[in-house]
C-alpha positions as CSV (number, residue, x, y, z in Angstrom):
1,M,59.4,8.6,22.9
2,S,60.6,6.0,24.7
3,K,60.3,3.7,27.6
4,N,62.3,1.7,30.1
5,V,62.2,1.2,34.1
6,V,64.7,1.8,36.3
7,A,65.3,-0.6,39.4
8,D,66.0,2.0,42.0
9,Y,65.3,5.5,41.5
10,I,66.3,8.6,44.0
11,Y,63.2,10.8,44.4
12,E,63.8,14.2,45.2
13,G,60.8,15.7,44.7
14,L,59.6,15.9,47.8
15,G,62.5,18.0,49.8
16,F,64.0,14.6,51.0
17,P,65.5,11.8,49.0
18,V,63.4,8.7,49.0
19,K,64.0,5.2,46.9
20,L,61.5,3.8,44.4
21,K,61.5,1.3,43.1
22,Q,60.8,-0.1,39.4
23,V,60.3,4.0,38.2
24,E,59.4,3.5,34.9
25,M,61.4,6.1,33.0
26,I,60.3,7.9,29.8
27,L,63.4,9.4,26.9
28,I,62.4,13.0,25.7
29,Q,64.9,14.9,23.7
30,N,67.6,12.4,25.0
31,E,67.1,12.8,28.6
32,L,65.3,10.2,30.5
33,H,62.5,11.7,33.4
34,P,60.6,9.9,35.3
35,L,57.0,9.1,35.4
36,V,56.2,9.8,39.3
37,D,52.4,10.2,40.6
38,V,53.8,13.1,43.3
39,R,50.3,13.0,45.2
40,K,50.9,9.3,45.4
41,V,54.6,9.0,46.3
42,A,54.1,12.1,49.0
43,A,50.9,9.9,50.6
44,Q,53.0,6.6,51.0
45,A,56.0,9.0,51.9
46,L,53.5,10.2,55.6
47,Q,51.9,6.9,55.6
48,A,56.4,5.5,56.4
49,L,56.8,8.7,57.6
50,L,54.3,6.9,60.8
51,T,56.6,4.2,61.4
52,Q,60.1,5.4,60.7
53,K,62.4,4.2,63.8
54,E,65.1,7.0,63.1
55,T,64.5,10.4,64.1
56,Y,62.9,12.7,61.7
57,T,65.0,15.3,59.5
58,G,64.6,19.0,59.0
59,D,63.7,17.8,55.6
60,Q,60.7,15.6,57.0
61,I,59.3,17.4,59.5
62,A,59.3,21.0,56.9
63,F,57.5,18.7,54.6
64,V,54.5,16.8,57.4
65,R,54.2,20.8,58.3
66,V,53.5,21.6,54.6
67,C,51.1,18.4,53.5
68,F,49.0,19.1,56.1
69,S,48.9,23.0,55.6
70,L,50.4,23.9,58.8
71,T,52.7,27.1,59.8
72,Q,55.5,26.8,61.9
73,K,53.6,28.2,64.9
74,Q,50.3,26.0,64.2
75,L,53.2,23.0,64.6
76,A,54.4,24.6,67.7
77,K,51.4,25.0,69.6
78,L,50.4,21.2,68.5
79,V,53.9,19.7,69.6
80,N,54.2,22.1,72.8
81,E,57.0,23.7,72.1
82,P,58.5,27.2,70.9
83,V,58.5,28.6,67.6
84,K,61.9,28.7,67.4
85,S,62.3,24.9,68.0
86,V,60.4,24.0,65.0
87,Q,62.6,26.3,62.7
88,A,65.5,24.9,64.0
89,W,64.5,21.7,63.7
90,E,63.5,22.6,60.0
91,Q,66.9,24.3,59.9
92,A,68.5,20.9,60.5
93,Q,68.0,20.0,56.8
94,E,69.0,16.4,55.3
95,K,70.5,16.3,59.1
96,P,68.5,14.4,62.2
97,A,66.2,17.4,63.9
98,A,66.7,18.0,67.6
99,I,62.8,17.2,68.7
100,S,61.9,15.5,71.6
101,A,60.4,12.3,72.5
102,A,57.3,13.6,73.3
103,S,56.9,16.3,70.4
104,D,58.1,13.2,67.6
105,N,54.9,11.4,69.5
106,L,52.5,14.6,69.4
107,L,53.2,14.7,65.5
108,K,53.1,11.0,64.9
109,K,49.4,11.3,66.2
110,Y,48.4,14.1,64.8
111,M,49.5,12.9,61.2
112,H,47.8,9.3,62.0
113,Q,44.4,11.3,62.9
114,E,44.7,13.4,59.9
115,L,45.9,10.0,57.8
116,H,43.0,8.4,59.2
117,K,40.4,11.6,58.1
118,S,41.6,11.4,54.7
119,S,41.4,7.4,54.5
120,Q,37.6,8.6,55.5
121,L,36.8,10.6,53.1
122,L,38.2,8.6,50.3
123,A,36.0,5.8,51.3
124,K,32.9,7.7,51.5
125,K,33.8,9.1,47.4
126,G,34.3,4.9,46.8
127,L,38.2,4.8,46.2
128,F,38.6,2.9,50.0
129,S,36.8,-0.1,50.1
130,S,35.3,0.8,53.9
131,P,35.6,4.3,56.6
132,Q,37.8,1.6,58.6
133,S,40.2,0.9,55.3
134,K,43.5,3.1,55.6
135,P,46.2,3.8,53.3
136,K,49.6,2.0,53.5
137,P,52.8,2.7,52.1
138,A,53.5,0.8,49.0
139,P,56.6,-1.9,49.2
140,D,58.2,0.7,46.3
141,V,58.6,3.6,48.5
142,D,61.6,3.0,51.2
143,L,63.0,6.1,53.7
144,D,65.6,4.2,55.0
145,N,68.7,6.7,56.0
146,D,71.1,5.0,53.2
147,V,69.8,6.5,50.7
148,P,72.4,9.1,49.3
149,K,72.4,12.6,50.7
150,K,71.9,15.2,48.2
151,K,75.0,17.9,49.2
152,R,73.6,21.3,49.8
C-alpha cells in the first residue's frame, strides 16, 4: 500500500459535492481511495452551510434533515411549511431549492442551536476547551457552488 496527497478532491459521500483540500489517498489494488473521516467532514459541512450565502440545494436540505434525524414532516413543522414544500425542496437535488427566506432563517437557527448543543456536550467530554467553544469549519472544506455537479 502506498499513500499520496491530492491537493483538491471532490468528495460526494454526503449527497452533494464537497471540495476537500490536501486529502491523503491510499492505493488499494491499483486504485486510489481517499482517507476521509466522514463524521468530521459532515460536521464541517454543517458549519459551512450555516454561513453559505447561496440558497441551499435540495441535496443540502436533505443532508441537514438526515444529520439531525428529522423526518420531512418534522422539518416542515420546524420551518412552518407544508410537507409538500420540504418534499419539493429535496426533489430539487443539486439545484437551488425554492425555500423562502423565513424558512431558510428558521432552518439555520435550528442548525445553530443543535450544533451549539453538540459543542457543549463535546466540551463536557473534554473534546473542546469550554462549553462556549464552538466547532468552526476547517479550511479544508469548501461548499462553493463552483464544484462540478455530477450528472444524474
